[in-house]
FIDRENTOR-120711 format. One line per field, with one value per residue: residue number from 1; residue in one letter; x negated, y negated, z of N, C-alpha, C in turn. Coordinates in nm, 2 decimals, padded with zeros to 4 digits. Example, Ala and Ser with C-alpha at 12.3 -4.5 7.8 and 13.67 -1.06 7.14 Angstrom:
% FIDRENTOR-120711
num: c(1:2) $
residuo: c(A:S) $
nx: c(-01.32:-01.28) $
ny: c(00.57:00.22) $
nz: c(00.78:00.71) $
cax: c(-01.23:-01.37) $
cay: c(00.45:00.11) $
caz: c(00.78:00.71) $
cx: c(-01.32:-01.29) $
cy: c(00.33:00.00) $
cz: c(00.78:00.79) $
***
This chain:
% FIDRENTOR-120711
num: c(1:2:3:4:5:6:7:8:9:10:11:12:13:14:15:16:17:18:19:20:21:22:23:24:25:26:27:28:29:30:31:32:33:34:35:36:37:38:39:40:41:42:43:44:45:46:47:48:49:50:51:52:53:54:55:56:57:58:59:60:61:62:63:64:65:66:67:68:69:70:71:72:73:74:75:76:77:78:79:80:81:82:83:84:85:86:87:88:89:90:91:92:93:94:95:96:97:98:99:100:101:102:103:104:105:106:107:108:109:110:111:112:113:114:115:116:117:118:119:120:121:122:123:124:125:126:127:128:129:130:131:132:133:134:135:136:137:138:139:140:141:142:143:144:145:146:147:148:149:150:151:152:153:154:155:156:157:158:159:160:161:162:163:164:165:166:167:168:169:170:171:172:173:174:175:176:177:178:179:180:181:182:183:184:185:186:187:188:189:190:191:192:193:194:195:196:197:198:199:200:201:202:203:204:205:206:207:208:209:210:211:212:213:214:215:216:217:218:219:220:221:222:223:224:225:226:227:228:229:230:231:232:233:234:235:236:237:238:239:240:241:242:243:244:245:246:247:248:249:250:251:252:253:254:255:256:257:258:259) $
residuo: c(X:X:X:X:X:X:X:X:X:X:X:X:X:X:X:X:X:X:X:X:X:X:X:X:X:X:X:X:X:X:X:X:X:X:X:X:X:X:X:X:X:X:X:X:X:X:X:X:X:X:X:X:X:X:X:X:X:X:X:X:X:X:X:X:X:X:X:X:X:X:X:X:X:X:X:X:X:X:X:X:X:X:X:X:X:X:X:X:X:X:X:X:X:X:X:X:X:X:X:X:X:X:X:X:X:X:X:X:X:X:X:X:X:X:X:X:X:X:X:X:X:X:X:X:X:X:X:X:X:X:X:X:X:X:X:X:X:X:X:X:X:X:X:X:X:X:X:X:X:X:X:X:X:X:X:X:X:X:X:X:X:X:X:X:X:X:X:X:X:X:X:X:X:X:X:X:X:X:X:X:X:X:X:X:X:X:X:X:X:X:X:X:X:X:X:X:X:X:X:X:X:X:X:X:X:X:X:X:X:X:X:X:X:X:X:X:X:X:X:X:X:X:X:X:X:X:X:X:X:X:X:X:X:X:X:X:X:X:X:X:X:X:X:X:X:X:X:X:X:X:X:X:X:X:X:X:X:X:X) $
nx: c(12.73:12.53:12.31:12.12:12.10:12.04:11.80:11.66:11.67:11.53:11.28:11.23:11.24:11.01:10.82:10.84:10.74:10.48:10.39:10.38:10.20:09.98:09.97:09.91:09.66:09.52:09.51:09.37:09.12:09.06:09.03:08.84:08.64:08.62:08.56:08.32:08.15:08.20:08.04:07.79:07.73:07.69:07.49:07.30:07.27:07.20:06.96:06.82:06.82:06.67:06.41:06.35:06.34:06.14:05.93:05.91:05.83:05.57:05.45:05.26:05.07:05.08:04.86:04.93:05.07:05.05:05.03:04.89:04.80:04.50:04.37:04.34:04.20:04.31:04.14:04.33:04.43:04.64:04.74:04.67:04.79:04.74:04.66:04.36:04.30:04.57:04.78:05.00:05.36:05.39:05.46:05.56:05.59:05.73:05.71:05.83:05.72:05.87:06.12:06.44:06.57:06.34:06.24:06.45:06.45:06.19:06.25:06.43:06.33:06.05:05.89:05.93:05.82:05.55:05.53:05.55:05.34:05.14:05.15:05.08:05.24:05.32:05.18:05.12:05.18:05.13:05.26:05.24:05.40:05.44:05.77:05.94:05.87:06.00:06.17:06.34:06.12:06.11:06.10:05.96:05.68:05.65:05.67:05.44:05.20:05.21:05.20:04.93:04.78:04.80:04.66:04.38:04.36:04.17:04.15:04.21:04.34:04.57:04.83:04.91:04.91:05.10:05.33:05.31:05.38:05.63:05.77:05.77:05.88:06.01:06.33:06.56:06.48:06.38:06.09:05.78:05.51:05.29:04.94:04.78:04.92:04.91:04.63:04.60:04.76:04.60:04.36:04.47:04.51:04.25:04.08:03.79:03.60:03.45:03.51:03.79:03.95:03.87:03.94:04.23:04.31:04.18:04.33:04.22:04.31:04.49:04.47:04.47:04.72:04.89:04.84:04.91:05.19:05.27:05.22:05.43:05.69:05.66:05.52:05.63:05.88:06.04:06.28:06.38:06.35:06.33:06.20:06.15:05.96:05.94:05.71:05.70:05.97:06.26:06.41:06.73:06.89:07.04:06.94:06.67:06.70:06.78:06.65:06.67:06.76:06.54:06.32:06.44:06.42:06.15:06.08:06.20:06.06:05.83:05.84:05.90:05.78:05.44:05.38) $
ny: c(-10.75:-10.74:-10.95:-10.82:-10.58:-10.70:-10.79:-10.55:-10.43:-10.60:-10.56:-10.30:-10.32:-10.46:-10.29:-10.08:-10.19:-10.26:-10.00:-09.93:-10.11:-10.04:-09.76:-09.83:-09.99:-09.76:-09.57:-09.77:-09.78:-09.50:-09.48:-09.64:-09.51:-09.30:-09.38:-09.50:-09.26:-09.13:-09.32:-09.31:-09.05:-09.08:-09.24:-09.10:-08.90:-09.02:-09.13:-08.88:-08.76:-08.99:-08.93:-08.67:-08.72:-08.88:-08.73:-08.54:-08.67:-08.80:-08.61:-08.35:-08.12:-07.76:-07.46:-07.19:-06.90:-06.53:-06.25:-06.26:-06.20:-06.17:-06.50:-06.69:-06.93:-07.00:-07.08:-07.27:-07.39:-07.28:-07.07:-06.77:-06.51:-06.22:-05.85:-05.68:-05.55:-05.52:-05.59:-05.58:-05.53:-05.88:-06.18:-06.50:-06.83:-07.12:-07.46:-07.75:-07.99:-08.20:-08.10:-08.04:-07.79:-07.61:-07.63:-07.52:-07.26:-07.17:-07.17:-06.98:-06.75:-06.74:-06.65:-06.36:-06.33:-06.38:-06.12:-05.93:-05.97:-05.93:-05.66:-05.52:-05.50:-05.68:-05.91:-06.26:-06.56:-06.89:-07.17:-07.49:-07.78:-08.10:-08.16:-08.39:-08.59:-08.78:-08.90:-09.17:-09.39:-09.34:-09.09:-09.00:-09.06:-08.93:-08.64:-08.64:-08.70:-08.51:-08.26:-08.31:-08.34:-08.08:-07.92:-08.03:-07.89:-07.63:-07.30:-07.09:-07.23:-07.28:-07.19:-07.28:-07.57:-07.59:-07.49:-07.73:-07.93:-07.87:-07.87:-08.15:-08.28:-08.56:-08.72:-08.68:-09.00:-09.14:-09.29:-09.15:-08.86:-09.02:-09.11:-09.13:-08.96:-08.71:-08.67:-08.66:-08.42:-08.22:-08.24:-08.16:-07.90:-07.79:-07.85:-07.96:-08.05:-08.34:-08.42:-08.38:-08.59:-08.78:-08.65:-08.66:-08.94:-09.05:-08.94:-08.73:-08.48:-08.53:-08.48:-08.19:-08.13:-08.25:-08.08:-07.82:-07.90:-07.94:-07.67:-07.55:-07.67:-07.70:-07.45:-07.23:-07.28:-07.39:-07.54:-07.64:-07.63:-07.41:-07.21:-06.87:-06.58:-06.25:-06.03:-06.17:-06.18:-06.41:-06.46:-06.44:-06.69:-06.62:-06.38:-06.49:-06.65:-06.47:-06.27:-05.96:-05.91:-06.00:-05.81:-05.58:-05.62:-05.63:-05.37:-05.23:-05.31:-05.23:-04.95:-04.90:-04.75:-04.87:-05.01) $
nz: c(03.48:03.77:03.96:04.07:03.92:03.67:03.71:03.78:03.53:03.38:03.50:03.43:03.13:03.11:03.23:03.03:02.80:02.89:02.91:02.65:02.54:02.66:02.56:02.29:02.32:02.43:02.20:02.03:02.13:02.13:01.84:01.80:01.93:01.75:01.50:01.57:01.60:01.39:01.23:01.37:01.29:01.03:01.00:01.11:00.93:00.68:00.77:00.80:00.55:00.43:00.56:00.50:00.23:00.19:00.31:00.11:-00.12:-00.01:00.15:00.27:00.04:00.02:00.07:-00.12:00.01:00.03:-00.18:-00.47:-00.82:-01.00:-01.11:-01.41:-01.66:-02.00:-02.32:-02.46:-02.23:-02.11:-01.84:-01.71:-01.51:-01.38:-01.31:-01.35:-01.66:-01.71:-01.97:-02.10:-02.02:-02.14:-02.01:-02.09:-01.99:-02.03:-01.94:-01.76:-01.55:-01.47:-01.51:-01.39:-01.41:-01.42:-01.18:-01.02:-01.13:-01.06:-00.77:-00.76:-00.88:-00.90:-00.71:-00.76:-01.01:-00.94:-00.76:-00.93:-01.11:-00.91:-00.85:-01.08:-01.26:-01.50:-01.72:-01.67:-01.83:-01.81:-01.95:-01.92:-02.08:-02.24:-02.24:-02.24:-02.42:-02.58:-02.41:-02.20:-01.98:-01.62:-01.69:-01.88:-01.83:-01.60:-01.67:-01.85:-01.68:-01.48:-01.62:-01.75:-01.49:-01.40:-01.57:-01.49:-01.27:-01.12:-01.21:-01.00:-00.81:-00.91:-00.86:-00.61:-00.66:-00.85:-00.72:-00.55:-00.72:-00.82:-00.55:-00.49:-00.68:-00.86:-00.85:-01.15:-01.34:-01.15:-01.01:-00.98:-00.93:-00.90:-00.99:-00.75:-00.56:-00.71:-00.72:-00.46:-00.36:-00.48:-00.32:-00.09:-00.12:-00.13:-00.34:-00.42:-00.60:-00.73:-01.01:-01.04:-00.94:-01.13:-01.36:-01.33:-01.28:-01.51:-01.72:-01.89:-01.97:-02.18:-02.46:-02.44:-02.35:-02.54:-02.75:-02.63:-02.61:-02.87:-02.98:-02.81:-02.90:-03.19:-03.30:-03.13:-03.09:-02.90:-02.74:-02.49:-02.11:-01.83:-02.06:-02.12:-02.24:-02.32:-02.41:-02.65:-02.72:-02.66:-02.34:-02.21:-02.06:-01.81:-01.73:-01.68:-01.45:-01.27:-01.02:-01.00:-01.28:-01.41:-01.33:-01.42:-01.70:-01.74:-01.64:-01.82:-02.07:-02.02:-02.03:-02.29:-02.59:-02.71:-03.01) $
cax: c(12.63:12.50:12.18:12.02:12.10:11.97:11.64:11.60:11.67:11.41:11.17:11.23:11.19:10.87:10.75:10.84:10.66:10.34:10.34:10.37:10.08:09.91:09.97:09.85:09.55:09.43:09.51:09.26:08.99:09.03:08.99:08.71:08.54:08.61:08.50:08.17:08.12:08.17:07.93:07.66:07.67:07.65:07.35:07.17:07.26:07.12:06.82:06.77:06.78:06.53:06.30:06.32:06.29:05.98:05.84:05.89:05.74:05.43:05.39:05.13:05.08:05.02:04.80:05.01:05.03:05.11:04.95:04.86:04.70:04.40:04.41:04.24:04.25:04.27:04.09:04.41:04.46:04.75:04.69:04.69:04.78:04.73:04.55:04.24:04.34:04.71:04.79:05.15:05.41:05.34:05.57:05.53:05.67:05.73:05.80:05.77:05.72:05.97:06.26:06.51:06.61:06.23:06.23:06.54:06.39:06.08:06.30:06.51:06.25:05.91:05.81:05.95:05.72:05.43:05.52:05.54:05.22:05.04:05.16:05.05:05.36:05.33:05.08:05.21:05.09:05.22:05.23:05.31:05.38:05.54:05.89:06.04:05.81:06.09:06.29:06.28:06.04:06.00:06.10:05.87:05.57:05.63:05.63:05.31:05.12:05.20:05.11:04.80:04.70:04.81:04.54:04.28:04.34:04.08:04.25:04.25:04.41:04.70:04.98:04.92:04.94:05.24:05.42:05.34:05.45:05.78:05.81:05.77:05.95:06.10:06.48:06.52:06.52:06.30:05.93:05.71:05.38:05.16:04.80:04.72:04.97:04.86:04.50:04.62:04.79:04.49:04.29:04.52:04.50:04.12:04.02:03.69:03.55:03.49:03.57:03.91:04.01:03.85:04.01:04.34:04.32:04.15:04.39:04.13:04.36:04.60:04.46:04.52:04.86:04.95:04.81:05.01:05.31:05.27:05.23:05.55:05.80:05.65:05.48:05.72:06.04:06.09:06.38:06.43:06.29:06.24:06.20:06.06:05.95:05.89:05.64:05.75:06.12:06.32:06.50:06.85:06.89:07.11:06.82:06.55:06.76:06.82:06.53:06.69:06.76:06.39:06.26:06.49:06.39:06.03:06.07:06.23:05.97:05.70:05.88:05.90:05.64:05.38:05.34) $
cay: c(-10.70:-10.82:-11.00:-10.70:-10.49:-10.78:-10.79:-10.40:-10.39:-10.68:-10.50:-10.18:-10.34:-10.50:-10.18:-10.01:-10.28:-10.25:-09.88:-09.93:-10.19:-09.94:-09.68:-09.89:-10.00:-09.63:-09.58:-09.84:-09.71:-09.35:-09.50:-09.70:-09.41:-09.16:-09.45:-09.49:-09.13:-09.13:-09.42:-09.26:-08.93:-09.12:-09.30:-08.98:-08.82:-09.13:-09.13:-08.76:-08.77:-09.06:-08.88:-08.56:-08.76:-08.95:-08.61:-08.48:-08.76:-08.81:-08.49:-08.26:-07.99:-07.62:-07.37:-07.07:-06.76:-06.41:-06.17:-06.30:-06.13:-06.29:-06.64:-06.73:-07.03:-06.98:-07.18:-07.35:-07.46:-07.19:-06.99:-06.61:-06.43:-06.05:-05.78:-05.63:-05.43:-05.54:-05.70:-05.56:-05.64:-06.02:-06.27:-06.62:-06.91:-07.27:-07.53:-07.91:-08.01:-08.31:-08.04:-07.96:-07.65:-07.54:-07.61:-07.42:-07.12:-07.14:-07.14:-06.86:-06.62:-06.77:-06.53:-06.23:-06.34:-06.34:-06.00:-05.83:-05.97:-05.85:-05.51:-05.47:-05.47:-05.76:-06.04:-06.36:-06.67:-07.01:-07.26:-07.62:-07.89:-08.23:-08.17:-08.50:-08.71:-08.89:-08.94:-09.29:-09.38:-09.28:-08.95:-08.95:-09.08:-08.82:-08.54:-08.62:-08.72:-08.37:-08.17:-08.33:-08.32:-07.95:-07.90:-08.04:-07.79:-07.50:-07.16:-07.03:-07.33:-07.30:-07.16:-07.40:-07.69:-07.56:-07.50:-07.87:-08.01:-07.84:-07.92:-08.30:-08.32:-08.68:-08.69:-08.76:-09.13:-09.20:-09.30:-09.03:-08.83:-09.14:-09.07:-09.13:-08.84:-08.60:-08.63:-08.62:-08.32:-08.14:-08.21:-08.10:-07.73:-07.75:-07.90:-08.06:-08.08:-08.49:-08.45:-08.35:-08.70:-08.86:-08.59:-08.70:-09.06:-09.10:-08.88:-08.67:-08.37:-08.57:-08.41:-08.06:-08.14:-08.29:-07.96:-07.73:-07.92:-07.90:-07.52:-07.50:-07.73:-07.65:-07.29:-07.12:-07.34:-07.41:-07.66:-07.64:-07.55:-07.31:-07.10:-06.75:-06.50:-06.13:-05.95:-06.23:-06.23:-06.51:-06.41:-06.52:-06.77:-06.55:-06.31:-06.57:-06.69:-06.36:-06.17:-05.82:-05.89:-06.00:-05.70:-05.49:-05.64:-05.62:-05.24:-05.16:-05.34:-05.13:-04.83:-04.91:-04.74:-04.98:-04.96) $
caz: c(03.57:03.90:03.96:04.10:03.82:03.58:03.77:03.75:03.38:03.33:03.51:03.33:02.99:03.11:03.24:02.93:02.73:02.94:02.87:02.52:02.50:02.73:02.47:02.17:02.38:02.41:02.07:01.97:02.18:02.05:01.71:01.78:01.95:01.62:01.40:01.60:01.59:01.21:01.18:01.41:01.23:00.88:01.02:01.13:00.79:00.60:00.83:00.79:00.42:00.39:00.63:00.39:00.07:00.20:00.33:-00.01:-00.19:00.04:00.21:00.23:-00.04:00.13:00.01:-00.15:00.10:-00.02:-00.25:-00.62:-00.90:-01.03:-01.20:-01.50:-01.76:-02.14:-02.41:-02.48:-02.13:-02.05:-01.72:-01.71:-01.40:-01.41:-01.24:-01.44:-01.75:-01.76:-02.09:-02.13:-02.09:-02.14:-01.95:-02.10:-01.92:-02.11:-01.83:-01.77:-01.40:-01.43:-01.54:-01.26:-01.42:-01.40:-01.03:-00.96:-01.18:-00.96:-00.65:-00.77:-00.96:-00.90:-00.61:-00.82:-01.09:-00.88:-00.72:-01.06:-01.13:-00.79:-00.86:-01.20:-01.35:-01.58:-01.74:-01.68:-01.88:-01.75:-02.04:-01.91:-02.16:-02.22:-02.32:-02.24:-02.47:-02.63:-02.28:-02.15:-01.85:-01.59:-01.70:-01.98:-01.78:-01.49:-01.75:-01.89:-01.58:-01.41:-01.71:-01.74:-01.37:-01.38:-01.66:-01.44:-01.16:-01.13:-01.22:-00.86:-00.72:-00.99:-00.81:-00.48:-00.71:-00.94:-00.61:-00.52:-00.83:-00.81:-00.43:-00.48:-00.84:-00.84:-00.93:-01.28:-01.33:-01.04:-01.02:-00.90:-00.97:-00.90:-00.98:-00.62:-00.50:-00.79:-00.66:-00.29:-00.33:-00.50:-00.22:00.03:-00.13:-00.13:-00.47:-00.36:-00.70:-00.75:-01.12:-01.05:-00.93:-01.25:-01.45:-01.33:-01.31:-01.64:-01.82:-01.96:-02.03:-02.26:-02.59:-02.44:-02.32:-02.67:-02.83:-02.58:-02.66:-03.01:-02.99:-02.77:-02.98:-03.33:-03.33:-03.07:-03.14:-02.77:-02.72:-02.37:-02.03:-01.87:-02.19:-02.09:-02.35:-02.29:-02.53:-02.76:-02.71:-02.58:-02.28:-02.20:-01.91:-01.71:-01.70:-01.63:-01.32:-01.18:-00.99:-01.03:-01.39:-01.47:-01.29:-01.52:-01.83:-01.75:-01.65:-01.97:-02.17:-01.98:-02.07:-02.44:-02.65:-02.77:-03.15) $
cx: c(12.56:12.35:12.07:11.99:12.02:11.83:11.57:11.58:11.56:11.29:11.12:11.18:11.04:10.78:10.73:10.74:10.51:10.29:10.31:10.25:09.98:09.83:09.89:09.69:09.45:09.42:09.38:09.13:08.94:08.96:08.87:08.60:08.49:08.51:08.36:08.11:08.08:08.05:07.78:07.63:07.61:07.52:07.27:07.18:07.15:06.98:06.74:06.73:06.67:06.42:06.24:06.26:06.15:05.87:05.81:05.80:05.61:05.40:05.27:05.12:05.03:04.96:04.90:04.97:05.09:05.01:04.99:04.77:04.61:04.44:04.30:04.26:04.20:04.20:04.20:04.45:04.58:04.68:04.77:04.71:04.84:04.64:04.47:04.32:04.48:04.71:04.92:05.22:05.38:05.48:05.50:05.63:05.64:05.79:05.74:05.81:05.81:06.11:06.33:06.55:06.47:06.18:06.31:06.49:06.29:06.13:06.37:06.41:06.08:05.85:05.81:05.84:05.58:05.42:05.49:05.40:05.11:05.08:05.13:05.11:05.38:05.22:05.17:05.10:05.20:05.18:05.32:05.29:05.46:05.66:05.94:05.94:05.88:06.20:06.24:06.20:06.15:05.99:05.97:05.73:05.55:05.59:05.50:05.21:05.11:05.15:04.99:04.73:04.69:04.69:04.41:04.24:04.27:04.18:04.28:04.33:04.56:04.83:05.00:04.97:05.08:05.35:05.44:05.41:05.59:05.85:05.84:05.82:06.03:06.24:06.46:06.55:06.44:06.15:05.89:05.58:05.30:05.02:04.76:04.78:04.91:04.73:04.51:04.64:04.67:04.41:04.33:04.52:04.35:04.04:03.91:03.59:03.57:03.55:03.71:03.98:03.99:03.93:04.15:04.40:04.29:04.23:04.32:04.20:04.49:04.61:04.51:04.65:04.94:04.95:04.91:05.17:05.36:05.32:05.37:05.66:05.78:05.63:05.59:05.85:06.11:06.16:06.42:06.35:06.37:06.29:06.10:06.07:05.88:05.83:05.70:05.89:06.18:06.43:06.61:06.84:06.95:07.01:06.70:06.57:06.79:06.68:06.53:06.69:06.62:06.32:06.32:06.44:06.24:05.99:06.11:06.14:05.83:05.71:05.88:05.76:05.57:05.35:05.19) $
cy: c(-10.79:-10.85:-10.91:-10.63:-10.56:-10.77:-10.67:-10.39:-10.48:-10.61:-10.38:-10.20:-10.40:-10.38:-10.09:-10.08:-10.29:-10.12:-09.87:-10.01:-10.10:-09.84:-09.73:-09.93:-09.88:-09.58:-09.63:-09.80:-09.58:-09.38:-09.55:-09.59:-09.30:-09.26:-09.47:-09.38:-09.11:-09.24:-09.35:-09.14:-08.97:-09.17:-09.20:-08.91:-08.90:-09.11:-08.97:-08.74:-08.86:-09.00:-08.76:-08.61:-08.81:-08.84:-08.55:-08.54:-08.80:-08.73:-08.43:-08.15:-07.88:-07.53:-07.24:-06.95:-06.65:-06.37:-06.23:-06.22:-06.25:-06.38:-06.67:-06.85:-07.01:-07.10:-07.31:-07.42:-07.40:-07.11:-06.86:-06.57:-06.29:-05.98:-05.73:-05.54:-05.44:-05.64:-05.68:-05.51:-05.80:-06.10:-06.42:-06.72:-07.07:-07.36:-07.68:-07.91:-08.12:-08.23:-07.98:-07.82:-07.55:-07.52:-07.49:-07.26:-07.08:-07.11:-06.99:-06.73:-06.63:-06.67:-06.39:-06.23:-06.32:-06.20:-05.90:-05.85:-05.90:-05.72:-05.46:-05.46:-05.55:-05.86:-06.14:-06.48:-06.80:-07.11:-07.40:-07.70:-07.99:-08.22:-08.31:-08.63:-08.81:-08.96:-09.10:-09.29:-09.40:-09.14:-08.89:-08.94:-08.95:-08.68:-08.51:-08.61:-08.56:-08.28:-08.21:-08.30:-08.16:-07.88:-07.92:-07.96:-07.67:-07.38:-07.10:-07.12:-07.35:-07.29:-07.27:-07.51:-07.69:-07.57:-07.66:-07.95:-08.01:-07.91:-08.07:-08.33:-08.45:-08.65:-08.78:-08.91:-09.24:-09.20:-09.18:-08.97:-08.95:-09.06:-09.05:-09.00:-08.71:-08.57:-08.59:-08.47:-08.20:-08.12:-08.14:-07.94:-07.71:-07.79:-08.00:-08.12:-08.25:-08.53:-08.45:-08.49:-08.80:-08.79:-08.65:-08.84:-09.13:-09.01:-08.79:-08.57:-08.40:-08.52:-08.26:-08.06:-08.17:-08.16:-07.86:-07.77:-07.92:-07.75:-07.48:-07.52:-07.66:-07.50:-07.21:-07.18:-07.36:-07.55:-07.69:-07.59:-07.52:-07.24:-07.00:-06.64:-06.37:-06.05:-06.03:-06.26:-06.30:-06.44:-06.50:-06.58:-06.73:-06.45:-06.39:-06.60:-06.58:-06.26:-06.04:-05.79:-05.90:-05.89:-05.58:-05.49:-05.60:-05.46:-05.18:-05.19:-05.24:-05.00:-04.81:-04.87:-04.85:-04.92:-05.01) $
cz: c(03.67:03.88:03.99:03.98:03.70:03.61:03.72:03.62:03.33:03.39:03.44:03.19:03.01:03.13:03.11:02.82:02.77:02.91:02.71:02.47:02.56:02.62:02.35:02.20:02.36:02.29:01.99:02.00:02.14:01.89:01.70:01.82:01.81:01.53:01.43:01.60:01.44:01.18:01.23:01.34:01.08:00.90:01.03:00.99:00.71:00.65:00.81:00.64:00.35:00.44:00.52:00.25:00.08:00.22:00.19:-00.11:-00.14:00.11:00.18:00.17:00.04:00.02:-00.01:-00.05:00.01:-00.13:-00.40:-00.68:-00.95:-01.11:-01.29:-01.61:-01.89:-02.20:-02.43:-02.34:-02.03:-01.91:-01.74:-01.56:-01.42:-01.36:-01.38:-01.51:-01.78:-01.87:-02.14:-02.03:-02.05:-02.10:-01.98:-02.05:-01.96:-02.01:-01.84:-01.61:-01.36:-01.46:-01.42:-01.28:-01.38:-01.26:-00.98:-01.02:-01.09:-00.82:-00.64:-00.80:-00.94:-00.81:-00.67:-00.94:-01.04:-00.81:-00.83:-01.10:-01.05:-00.80:-01.00:-01.30:-01.47:-01.60:-01.75:-01.75:-01.86:-01.87:-02.03:-02.03:-02.12:-02.29:-02.34:-02.30:-02.55:-02.54:-02.24:-02.01:-01.72:-01.62:-01.81:-01.92:-01.69:-01.57:-01.78:-01.80:-01.51:-01.49:-01.72:-01.63:-01.34:-01.45:-01.61:-01.32:-01.19:-01.12:-01.09:-00.77:-00.80:-00.92:-00.71:-00.55:-00.80:-00.82:-00.53:-00.60:-00.85:-00.68:-00.43:-00.62:-00.80:-00.91:-01.05:-01.27:-01.23:-01.06:-00.94:-00.95:-01.01:-00.91:-00.84:-00.54:-00.58:-00.75:-00.52:-00.28:-00.39:-00.39:-00.10:00.00:-00.14:-00.25:-00.41:-00.48:-00.74:-00.89:-01.13:-01.04:-01.07:-01.37:-01.48:-01.36:-01.44:-01.76:-01.92:-02.02:-02.13:-02.40:-02.56:-02.43:-02.47:-02.75:-02.78:-02.62:-02.78:-03.05:-02.93:-02.87:-03.12:-03.38:-03.26:-03.07:-02.99:-02.78:-02.59:-02.26:-01.92:-01.99:-02.13:-02.21:-02.28:-02.38:-02.65:-02.80:-02.61:-02.48:-02.22:-02.06:-01.79:-01.64:-01.63:-01.48:-01.22:-01.15:-01.02:-01.17:-01.47:-01.45:-01.38:-01.65:-01.84:-01.73:-01.76:-02.06:-02.15:-02.02:-02.22:-02.50:-02.73:-02.91:-03.18) $
***
C-alpha cells in the first residue's frame, strides 16, 4: 500500500471514529434530556400530590349546595333527613368517618340518598358510631374524634359537616381529624355557636358516641361500615354502592303494603 493510500485509510478510520464518538455523544445528550424530563415530571407529580394532600388536610370546608329534605336530630344523636310526614321506607346508614368504604359509599351513592329524601321517597337516618374502638392509633382516635365532633354539629349543618369529614378523611394509619381542624371546618360551614368549639375540644359527646356504638354493635349487630338497612333489612353491599340499585330497592319497599 502506498503512503498516500495509508494516509487516506488512516484519515477514513479517524473520521469513522469521530462519527462514532459523535453518535455516542448524541445518544448521551438524548438520554440526559429524557431522564431530565422524567425527573421534571416526577417532581411536578409529587408537588401536585403534596398540594392536593395539604389542601385535603387543611383546606376549607364548604356549605352543601343542592336540595335537601329537612334535617333533625333524634334524642340518641342520630340525624333524620326526611320531608314532613314521610316515615317509610326508612333507610338507616351506619357509618364511621375514618372508614374508607364509607367515603366511597358517600362518593358513589350519597347524592342519591339525598335526592330520594328530597323527593319524599324515603326517610333517612344517619347513625355515625365508633367502629374502630379496638384499632391501634391513630385510626382509633380519628374514628372517635370525628364521631364526637359530628354529634356537636347542629342538625341543619349536618350534611355540610358530613361532607367535610369524608372530604378530609385521613388515610388509614395517618394522623388527622385534629380538634383544631374539626372546629375550623365547623366555622367554615357557618357554625357560630361558641359552645360548638367547647363541645369538640372537650369531647362532650363521648358518652353519646359510646351509646350509639353500643347500639350499632350490640343491638343491631353491625360488624362493618357502611352498613345500610332498609325498613330493618340489611342491604347487600352491591346494592348499597349502586345508585340505581338503591333507587330500585327503595321503590320496591315503597310499593310493598305496610302491615
